[in-house]
N, C-alpha and C positions, 0 to 999 in steps of 0.2 A: 472461561471465556463466551459472551455471550453472542448468539450469530448476532449477524448484520444483514447481510448480502443485499448492499445498496450502491449503486451505481455512484459514482462521485469526482468533483472536480479535481486534479494536482498537476501542481507545477513539481514536473522533475526535470531532470540533465540526463541527458544521454551521451553516451562516449567515454572516455578515459577505461580505466581498471575493473571500474566495474557496471560500466556499459549501458544501466540505467538502476537511477537512483533517485526516491520521492523527498521533493522539497519540503513541503507541504501540501493543505488540501482541504478543502472546502464539503462541512458536514454541519447541518444541522443548522443552518442559516451563522455559521462559524468559519473564521480560518483556523488550523490545527499546525504550528509549527512543529516540523521534525525534528530535535535533537539530536536521537540519533536511531540509525538502523543497527538493530541487533542481531537480527538472523536473515536469512535471505534464501531464498531457493525455485529450482524452474522442474514442472511435472510440462505434462504434455494433457490437452485435452483437444482431444479428435488430434487432426491435425495441427491445432494453434499448441503456442509454445505459450504458459503462462509465468510468468515470470510476480511469487510471493514473497513481501516481506513484512515484518514484523519490525514496529520502529513507536520510537517512543515521543512526546511533548515532555519529558519531564515527571508528570504525574500519571499518564493514563502510557496503557499498551492498544497498540492498534494491528491489525491484520490485514493488509493491502498486498491488492492480485492487480497485475496487466497485462492484455492480452496480447499478443504482439499481434495476432491475426485482425483483432475487429478493431483493436485500440480504445479497448475500454478498460477504464479504471475501476476498481470494486472494493467498497470495503466491507470485509467480507465477517469478522471479530473484534470486539472493541473487551478491555479490560480493565478495570479501573482498581485502585489499588486502594481501597476503603474496606 
């Protein structure tokens, strides 16, 4: 996977059994529609709880993270299937 590390705008669902679920995000002047969350995990960065998500739009895999303290989403990594 290629490291990106950019802050992104995300539309997400909060609540239910998954608590946080990204739906789509804006990156590189386009909107990426998430078709599946393939893996999720949480960790801590200092006092902050960080939610991590591996997601796909059907052709590319993205790793997103959400810092619950700063309320910032980041696109951490990208892997294309080429």
